[in-house]
C-alpha positions as CSV (number, residue, x, y, z in Angstrom):
1,M,21.7,-41.8,-3.3
2,I,21.1,-38.2,-4.5
3,A,18.1,-36.8,-6.4
4,H,17.7,-33.2,-7.9
5,V,14.4,-31.5,-8.7
6,R,14.3,-27.9,-9.7
7,S,11.8,-25.6,-8.3
8,A,11.4,-21.9,-7.8
9,A,10.5,-19.1,-4.9
10,L,9.4,-15.8,-5.1
11,L,11.0,-12.5,-5.0
12,G,8.6,-9.5,-5.3
13,V,6.8,-10.2,-8.3
14,D,9.4,-12.1,-9.8
15,A,10.7,-15.8,-9.4
16,F,14.1,-17.1,-9.0
17,P,15.1,-20.9,-9.5
18,V,15.7,-23.2,-6.5
19,D,17.4,-26.5,-6.7
20,V,16.0,-29.0,-4.5
21,E,18.4,-31.7,-3.5
22,V,17.7,-34.7,-1.5
23,D,20.2,-37.2,0.0
24,I,19.4,-40.6,1.4
25,S,22.1,-42.3,3.2
26,N,22.6,-45.0,6.0
27,G,22.2,-43.6,9.5
28,L,19.6,-42.8,12.3
29,P,16.2,-42.2,10.7
30,S,15.8,-38.4,10.4
31,F,14.4,-35.8,8.1
32,A,16.4,-32.6,8.0
33,T,15.8,-29.4,5.8
34,V,18.7,-27.1,5.1
35,G,19.2,-24.0,3.1
36,L,17.7,-21.3,5.3
37,P,14.1,-22.6,5.4
38,L,11.6,-20.6,7.1
39,G,8.4,-21.7,9.1
40,A,6.1,-23.2,6.1
41,V,9.3,-24.9,4.5
42,K,10.3,-26.4,7.9
43,E,6.6,-27.6,8.3
44,G,6.7,-29.2,5.0
45,R,8.6,-32.0,6.2
46,E,5.8,-33.3,8.3
47,R,3.2,-32.7,5.2
48,V,5.7,-34.8,3.0
49,H,6.3,-37.6,5.4
50,A,2.2,-38.0,6.2
51,A,1.6,-37.7,2.6
52,L,3.8,-40.2,1.3
53,Q,2.9,-42.7,3.8
54,N,-0.9,-42.1,3.3
55,A,-0.5,-42.4,-0.6
56,G,1.1,-45.8,-0.6
57,F,4.8,-44.9,-1.0
58,M,7.6,-46.1,1.2
59,L,9.5,-43.6,3.4
60,P,12.8,-45.0,3.7
61,L,14.1,-45.5,7.5
62,K,17.3,-43.7,6.6
63,R,18.9,-40.3,7.1
64,I,16.9,-37.9,4.9
65,T,18.7,-34.4,4.0
66,V,17.0,-31.9,1.9
67,N,19.1,-28.9,0.8
68,L,17.3,-25.8,-1.0
69,A,19.8,-24.2,-3.1
70,P,21.1,-21.3,-3.1
71,A,21.5,-21.9,0.6
72,D,22.2,-17.9,1.1
73,V,18.6,-17.0,0.6
74,R,15.8,-17.5,2.7
75,K,12.8,-19.4,1.3
76,D,9.3,-19.6,2.7
77,G,6.1,-21.1,1.6
78,S,4.5,-24.5,1.1
79,A,5.3,-24.5,-2.7
80,F,8.5,-26.7,-2.1
81,D,6.5,-29.7,-0.6
82,L,5.7,-31.2,-4.2
83,P,9.4,-31.0,-5.3
84,I,10.7,-32.3,-2.1
85,A,8.3,-35.2,-2.4
86,L,9.1,-36.1,-6.0
87,A,13.1,-35.9,-4.9
88,I,12.5,-38.2,-2.1
89,L,10.9,-40.6,-4.4
90,A,13.4,-40.3,-7.1
91,A,16.3,-40.8,-4.5
92,S,14.5,-43.9,-3.0
93,G,14.0,-45.4,-6.5
94,Q,10.3,-45.3,-6.5
95,L,10.5,-42.7,-9.3
96,P,12.6,-42.8,-12.4
97,A,15.0,-39.6,-11.8
98,E,15.7,-39.2,-15.5
99,A,11.8,-38.4,-15.9
100,L,12.5,-35.3,-13.4
101,E,15.1,-33.7,-15.9
102,G,14.2,-30.5,-17.4
103,Q,10.8,-30.3,-15.1
104,L,10.2,-27.6,-12.7
105,A,7.7,-28.4,-10.2
106,V,5.8,-26.3,-7.3
107,G,2.9,-27.2,-5.1
108,E,1.6,-27.9,-1.7
109,V,1.0,-31.6,-0.6
110,G,-1.8,-32.5,1.9
111,L,-1.7,-35.4,4.3
112,H,-3.5,-37.8,1.9
113,G,-1.3,-36.9,-0.9
114,D,-3.7,-34.3,-2.5
115,L,-2.0,-31.4,-4.3
116,R,-3.1,-27.8,-3.2
117,P,-2.6,-24.7,-5.1
118,V,-0.2,-22.1,-4.2
119,R,0.3,-18.6,-4.8
120,G,2.7,-17.0,-7.5
121,V,2.6,-19.5,-10.1
122,L,2.3,-17.1,-13.2
123,P,5.7,-15.6,-12.2
124,I,6.9,-18.9,-11.7
125,A,5.7,-20.4,-14.9
126,L,7.5,-17.1,-16.5
127,A,10.6,-18.1,-15.1
128,A,10.6,-21.6,-15.8
129,R,10.2,-20.6,-19.5
130,G,13.2,-18.3,-19.3
131,L,15.3,-20.8,-17.7
132,G,14.6,-23.2,-20.3
133,A,12.7,-25.7,-18.5
134,R,11.0,-28.4,-20.7
135,G,7.7,-28.4,-18.5
136,L,6.1,-27.3,-15.2
137,V,4.3,-29.4,-12.9
138,V,1.8,-27.7,-10.6
139,P,-1.4,-28.7,-8.8
140,A,-4.5,-28.8,-10.8
141,G,-6.1,-25.9,-9.3
142,N,-2.9,-23.7,-10.8
143,V,-3.0,-25.0,-14.2
144,G,-5.2,-21.9,-15.5
145,E,-2.8,-19.2,-14.6
146,A,0.3,-21.2,-15.7
147,A,-1.0,-22.3,-19.0
148,V,-1.1,-18.8,-20.3
149,V,2.6,-18.9,-20.7
150,Q,3.5,-19.9,-24.4
151,G,6.2,-22.3,-25.0
152,L,6.1,-24.4,-21.9
153,A,4.4,-27.7,-21.3
154,V,2.3,-27.1,-18.1
155,R,0.9,-30.4,-16.5
156,G,-1.5,-30.3,-13.6
157,A,-2.2,-33.0,-11.2
158,R,-4.9,-33.6,-8.1
159,S,-2.8,-36.1,-6.3
160,L,0.9,-36.9,-5.7
161,A,-0.1,-40.6,-7.0
162,E,-1.6,-39.3,-10.2
163,L,1.8,-37.5,-10.9
164,V,4.1,-40.5,-10.0
165,A,1.9,-42.4,-12.5
166,H,2.6,-39.8,-15.0
167,F,6.4,-39.8,-14.5
168,A,6.7,-43.5,-14.3
169,G,4.8,-43.9,-17.6
170,R,1.8,-45.5,-16.5
171,A,-0.9,-43.0,-16.9
172,P,0.7,-39.8,-18.9
173,I,-0.8,-36.4,-18.3
174,A,-1.4,-34.4,-21.5
175,P,0.0,-30.7,-21.3
176,A,-2.6,-28.0,-20.8
177,E,-3.9,-26.3,-23.8
178,P,-3.3,-22.6,-23.3
179,P,-6.5,-20.4,-23.7
180,A,-7.1,-19.3,-27.0
181,R,-8.3,-15.8,-26.1
182,P,-7.1,-15.4,-22.4
183,L,-9.1,-12.0,-22.2
184,A,-12.3,-13.0,-23.6
185,D,-13.7,-14.1,-20.3
186,A,-13.7,-10.4,-19.2
187,P,-16.7,-10.1,-16.9
188,R,-19.4,-7.9,-18.1
189,D,-19.7,-4.5,-16.3
190,D,-22.7,-4.3,-13.8
191,V,-22.7,-0.6,-13.7
192,D,-23.1,1.7,-16.3
193,F,-22.6,5.8,-16.4
194,A,-26.1,5.9,-17.9
195,D,-27.5,5.1,-14.1
196,V,-25.9,8.5,-13.3
197,R,-28.3,11.4,-12.9
198,G,-27.1,15.2,-13.4
199,Q,-23.5,15.7,-12.5
200,L,-22.6,16.6,-16.1
201,V,-19.4,18.4,-15.0
202,A,-18.1,15.4,-12.8
203,R,-18.8,13.2,-15.9
204,R,-17.0,15.2,-18.2
205,A,-14.1,15.2,-15.7
206,L,-14.0,11.5,-15.6
207,E,-14.0,11.2,-19.4
208,I,-11.1,13.5,-19.6
209,A,-9.3,11.4,-16.7
210,A,-10.0,8.0,-18.5
211,A,-8.6,9.3,-21.9
212,G,-5.4,11.1,-20.6
213,G,-4.8,8.4,-17.3
214,H,-4.9,11.3,-15.1
215,N,-5.6,11.2,-11.4
216,V,-9.1,13.0,-10.1
217,L,-10.2,14.3,-6.7
218,L,-14.1,14.4,-6.1
219,V,-15.3,17.1,-3.7
220,G,-18.7,17.2,-2.7
221,P,-21.3,16.7,0.0
222,P,-22.2,13.2,1.4
223,G,-24.8,11.3,-1.3
224,S,-23.9,13.6,-4.2
225,G,-22.5,10.4,-6.0
226,K,-19.0,10.5,-5.8
227,T,-18.5,6.7,-5.2
228,M,-21.0,5.9,-7.6
229,L,-19.3,7.9,-10.3
230,A,-15.9,6.4,-9.1
231,R,-17.1,2.9,-9.4
232,R,-18.0,3.5,-13.0
233,L,-14.8,4.7,-14.1
234,P,-13.3,1.3,-15.2
235,T,-16.3,0.8,-17.6
236,I,-14.9,3.7,-19.8
237,L,-11.3,2.8,-19.6
238,P,-9.6,1.0,-22.6
239,P,-9.7,-2.9,-22.4
240,L,-6.7,-4.4,-20.9
241,S,-3.8,-5.4,-23.4
242,L,-2.2,-9.0,-23.1
243,D,0.8,-7.3,-21.9
244,E,-1.2,-5.4,-19.2
245,A,-3.1,-8.3,-18.2
246,L,-0.2,-10.4,-17.6
247,E,1.3,-7.8,-15.3
248,A,-1.6,-7.2,-13.4
249,S,-2.2,-11.1,-13.0
250,R,1.3,-11.4,-12.0
251,V,0.6,-9.2,-8.8
252,H,-2.6,-10.6,-7.9
253,S,-0.8,-14.4,-8.3
254,V,1.9,-13.4,-5.8
255,A,-0.9,-12.1,-3.5
256,G,-2.8,-14.9,-3.7
257,L,-5.8,-13.3,-5.2
258,L,-6.1,-14.6,-8.6
259,P,-9.8,-16.2,-8.9
260,A,-9.6,-20.1,-8.8
261,G,-9.2,-21.6,-12.3
262,A,-8.8,-18.2,-13.7
263,S,-6.0,-17.7,-16.2
264,L,-5.8,-13.8,-16.0
265,V,-7.0,-10.7,-14.5
266,A,-9.2,-9.8,-17.6
267,A,-10.7,-6.6,-16.5
268,R,-9.2,-3.5,-15.1
269,P,-8.8,-3.7,-11.3
270,F,-10.7,-1.4,-9.0
271,R,-9.5,-1.4,-5.4
272,A,-11.2,0.6,-2.6
273,P,-9.2,0.1,0.5
274,H,-10.9,1.5,4.0
275,H,-9.5,4.8,5.1
276,T,-8.1,3.0,8.4
277,I,-5.6,1.0,6.1
278,S,-1.9,0.9,7.2
279,D,1.0,2.1,4.9
280,A,2.0,-1.4,4.7
281,G,-1.6,-2.3,3.2
282,L,-1.5,0.7,1.0
283,I,2.0,0.7,-0.5
284,G,3.1,-2.9,0.5
285,G,5.5,-4.3,2.7
286,G,5.6,-6.5,6.1
287,R,8.2,-8.7,7.1
288,W,8.3,-10.5,3.9
289,P,7.1,-8.0,1.7
290,R,3.7,-8.6,-0.2
291,P,2.0,-6.3,-2.8
292,G,0.0,-3.6,-1.3
293,E,-3.2,-1.8,-2.7
294,V,-1.4,0.3,-5.1
295,S,0.1,-2.6,-6.8
296,L,-3.2,-4.5,-6.8
297,A,-4.5,-1.6,-8.9
298,H,-1.8,-1.9,-11.3
299,H,-3.2,-0.8,-14.6
300,G,-6.6,0.0,-13.0
301,V,-8.2,2.3,-10.7
302,L,-7.5,2.8,-6.7
303,F,-10.3,4.6,-5.2
304,L,-9.7,6.3,-1.8
305,D,-12.9,7.3,-0.3
306,E,-12.8,9.9,2.7
307,F,-9.6,11.0,1.3
308,P,-8.6,13.4,4.3
309,E,-9.4,10.7,6.7
310,F,-6.4,8.6,5.9
311,R,-3.3,9.1,8.2
312,R,-0.9,11.6,6.8
313,H,2.2,9.2,6.6
314,V,0.1,6.6,4.7
315,L,-1.2,9.4,2.1
316,E,2.5,11.0,1.7
317,A,3.7,7.4,1.0
318,L,1.6,7.7,-2.3
319,R,3.7,10.1,-3.9
320,Q,6.5,8.0,-4.9
321,P,4.1,5.6,-6.6
322,M,2.2,8.2,-8.5
323,E,5.1,9.9,-9.7
324,D,7.4,6.6,-10.8
325,G,4.7,4.1,-11.3
326,H,6.2,1.6,-9.1
327,V,7.1,0.9,-5.2
328,S,10.5,0.4,-4.1
329,L,10.8,-1.2,-0.6
330,S,14.1,-2.0,1.2
331,R,14.5,-4.5,3.9
332,A,17.7,-5.8,5.6
333,A,18.0,-8.9,3.3
334,T,17.0,-7.6,0.0
335,S,15.5,-4.6,-1.9
336,L,12.0,-5.3,-3.9
337,T,10.3,-3.4,-6.5
338,F,6.5,-3.8,-7.4
339,P,4.5,-2.2,-10.4
340,A,2.3,0.5,-9.2
341,R,1.0,2.1,-12.5
342,F,-2.5,3.2,-11.2
343,M,-5.4,6.0,-11.7
344,L,-6.1,7.5,-8.3
345,V,-9.4,8.5,-7.7
346,A,-10.1,10.4,-4.5
347,A,-13.1,11.6,-2.9
348,M,-13.9,14.0,0.1
349,N,-16.1,16.1,1.5
350,P,-15.9,19.8,1.3
351,C,-15.6,20.6,5.1
352,P,-15.9,18.4,8.3
353,C,-19.6,18.2,8.6
354,G,-19.9,17.7,4.8
355,H,-22.7,20.4,4.0
356,R,-20.5,23.4,3.0
357,G,-22.3,24.6,-0.1
358,D,-25.1,22.5,0.2
359,P,-28.3,24.6,-0.7
360,V,-30.6,22.7,1.9
361,R,-28.5,21.8,4.8
362,A,-26.5,24.5,6.3
363,C,-22.7,24.1,7.3
364,R,-22.0,24.3,10.8
365,C,-18.2,24.5,10.2
366,D,-16.3,27.6,10.8
367,P,-13.5,28.9,8.5
368,L,-10.6,27.5,10.7
369,A,-12.3,24.1,11.1
370,V,-12.6,24.0,7.3
371,A,-8.7,24.7,6.8
372,R,-7.7,22.6,9.3
373,Y,-9.6,19.8,7.6
374,R,-8.0,20.6,4.1
375,A,-4.6,21.0,5.4
376,R,-4.7,17.3,5.9
377,L,-3.7,16.9,2.3
378,S,-0.3,18.4,1.7
379,G,0.3,20.7,-1.5
380,P,2.8,18.1,-2.9
381,L,0.1,15.5,-2.7
382,L,-2.3,17.8,-4.5
383,D,0.1,19.0,-7.2
384,R,0.0,15.3,-8.4
385,I,-3.8,14.9,-8.7
386,D,-4.7,16.6,-11.9
387,L,-8.1,17.1,-11.9
388,H,-9.9,18.6,-8.7
389,V,-13.8,18.4,-9.4
390,E,-16.7,19.8,-7.2
391,V,-19.5,17.1,-7.3
392,P,-22.6,19.2,-6.0
393,A,-25.4,17.9,-4.2
394,L,-28.0,16.7,-6.7
395,P,-31.1,19.0,-7.2
396,A,-34.5,17.1,-6.6
397,A,-35.4,17.9,-10.2
398,D,-32.4,16.0,-11.7
399,F,-33.1,13.0,-9.4
400,T,-36.6,12.9,-10.5
401,A,-36.2,13.5,-14.2
402,G,-37.1,10.7,-16.3
403,G,-34.3,9.1,-18.7
404,T,-30.9,8.2,-18.6
405,G,-27.5,9.7,-18.9
406,E,-25.0,8.7,-21.6
407,A,-23.9,5.2,-21.7
408,S,-20.4,4.1,-20.8
409,A,-20.0,2.5,-24.1
410,A,-20.4,6.1,-25.9
411,L,-17.9,7.5,-23.5
412,R,-15.5,4.6,-23.8
413,A,-15.5,5.4,-27.9
414,R,-14.5,8.8,-27.0
415,V,-11.7,7.8,-24.9
416,M,-10.6,5.1,-27.1
417,A,-10.3,7.5,-30.2
418,A,-8.4,10.0,-28.0
419,R,-5.9,7.3,-26.9
420,E,-5.7,6.4,-30.6
421,R,-4.6,9.8,-31.2
422,Q,-2.2,9.8,-28.4
423,L,-0.7,6.7,-29.9
424,A,-0.3,7.9,-33.5
425,R,1.5,10.9,-31.9
426,Q,3.9,8.8,-30.4
427,A,4.5,6.5,-33.3
428,D,8.2,7.3,-33.3
429,R,8.6,5.9,-29.6
430,P,9.3,2.4,-28.7
431,A,6.3,2.5,-26.0
432,A,3.7,5.3,-26.1
433,V,2.4,6.7,-22.8
434,A,-0.9,8.2,-21.9
435,N,-0.8,12.2,-21.7
436,A,-0.5,12.0,-17.9
437,R,2.8,10.5,-18.1
438,L,4.4,12.9,-20.6
439,G,7.7,14.1,-19.4
440,P,9.4,17.5,-19.7
441,R,10.4,17.3,-23.4
442,D,7.3,15.6,-24.2
443,L,5.4,18.6,-23.0
444,R,7.5,21.1,-24.9
445,R,7.2,18.9,-28.0
446,W,3.3,18.4,-28.0
447,C,1.6,20.2,-25.2
448,T,2.6,23.9,-26.0
449,P,-0.5,25.9,-26.3
450,D,-0.8,28.6,-29.0
451,A,-0.3,32.4,-27.9
452,A,-3.7,33.0,-26.1
453,G,-3.4,29.6,-24.4
454,E,-0.1,30.6,-23.1
455,Q,-0.9,33.8,-21.8
456,L,-4.3,32.2,-20.2
457,L,-1.9,29.8,-18.3
458,R,0.6,32.7,-17.3
459,A,-2.4,34.5,-15.7
460,A,-4.0,31.4,-14.0
461,M,-0.5,30.6,-12.5
462,T,-0.5,34.2,-11.1
463,R,-4.0,34.4,-10.0
464,L,-4.2,30.8,-8.3
465,G,-0.7,30.5,-7.4
466,L,-0.1,27.3,-9.2
467,S,3.4,25.7,-8.8
468,A,5.3,24.6,-11.5
469,R,4.2,21.0,-11.1
470,A,0.6,21.8,-11.1
471,A,0.9,24.0,-14.2
472,Q,2.4,21.2,-16.0
473,R,-0.5,18.9,-15.0
474,A,-2.7,21.4,-16.3
475,L,-1.1,21.3,-19.6
476,K,-1.2,17.7,-19.8
477,V,-4.9,18.0,-19.0
478,A,-5.4,20.6,-21.5
479,R,-3.7,18.2,-24.1
480,T,-6.2,15.5,-23.3
481,I,-9.0,17.7,-23.8
482,A,-7.6,18.5,-27.2
483,D,-7.3,15.2,-28.1
484,L,-11.2,14.3,-27.2
485,A,-12.1,17.2,-29.5
486,G,-9.7,16.0,-32.4
487,H,-7.6,19.1,-32.3
488,A,-3.8,18.7,-32.9
489,Q,-3.0,22.1,-31.4
490,V,-3.6,23.0,-27.6
491,G,-6.0,26.1,-27.8
492,A,-6.9,28.6,-25.1
493,E,-10.3,27.0,-24.7
494,H,-8.6,23.7,-23.8
495,V,-6.3,25.4,-21.2
496,A,-9.4,27.3,-19.6
497,E,-11.1,24.2,-19.1
498,A,-8.0,22.6,-17.7
499,V,-7.9,25.2,-15.1
500,Q,-11.3,25.0,-13.9
501,Y,-10.4,21.6,-12.9
502,R,-8.0,23.2,-9.9
503,L,-10.5,23.5,-7.6
504,L,-8.6,23.5,-4.3
505,D,-6.2,25.7,-5.9
506,R,-8.6,28.4,-6.3
507,G,-7.9,30.3,-3.0
508,A,-10.1,30.2,-0.4
509,G,-12.3,28.3,-2.6
510,G,-13.9,25.1,-3.3
511,P,-17.3,24.4,-3.0
512,G,-19.2,26.8,-0.9
513,A,-16.5,29.3,-0.5
514,A,-19.2,32.2,0.0
515,A,-21.1,29.9,2.5
């Protein structure tokens, strides 16, 4: 007898349907899986065999053949355990086959018949809805993320026996209720800009970055507060929209990083990988590609501390996702695209010893060593970073002064007001974007400065040797500064402030150039 259960497999951050077909026929007892199964799928037959017996079901002493269609696509992972077990029970008459019609099943089966969560259930649930499935069956630990998808009856079970009782009609499982407010459980920020002493220029730069979605490079000696500032940037960004949360959650679900029981990534991601990370770890990849840090930071912040210490080829791999907002990975068998729309915040010392420009500790680096250190960052990479900001050592008077700085709530209010102006300006577009993502036509339409501002920009390009890309980025920053000020026209004062944030373009410059 033949039975059929629909399942799904992951391809990047998307899912495609897989038909699990089981044939039980006369012959020597055997259990074979075909359809290009890989390691975890091949091992699944042993898990399913033990689970069926230990859960009290009968495994026919016949020839069992499992086919995973389409047969020309490789399949990996333990998510096929559950549909294979259900199909065997249906083919052997222990479960009514008609009860499985219109259902899609994924899940790992333990040796005792318990169901264990698998990764990637959110994109699988979205695919199930697109396929017109009537229901989705998952382990109880995956119900939270699957139930977010509207228009799909999601049922979770803790064991194979519980699920069989449901399909047999003995103990029906009610569909999970979708969360009424899926983003209401966003964690409270445990950090605040009010904790930051001094650093008014850096605070202002991060406010501009948050308002326009700009990339930032913080340059300063050790202990000046670069990491402290970067970790507080998410607290002034606008909250995630539902669409943004779904996109970010798909990536985390595929990577297996969605917290147990959570429905969505409710707060903007903040990722801070170590500088020893590989290019595959940062960008994504591997034999079976998985999302890297740039994708895990989608719609959030990617913080790269000790920026020049990253390997050169790893940093250069950042250029495509910074420009395009996605990562394209090509392998012999397939080509995948992972989303990667993030804000980059990088931090570095001004020189190898870190004390260049420090009023207390003397720098021991000669000019050639400083030049070599900064040459680790290529011009094209620096061009893609809109704001280069000096974070000087904090004077003792600022550190011991009483009171607190401006709170994140006040900064976020100004940031959101500036974002609202950007949305209103782009009301005639199908999808509004932050200023950092404006195209060449948008620059001419919305970022053209007045006569004085244009003259100032030309002078800056000549004196600083700005590339065309760097000048365009400065114009976008000027547009954001004007939005924060509530001005419709980009003026000379906005251009002047934007140019001041091109620290590493100022010749030999940067912190302590005279040191």
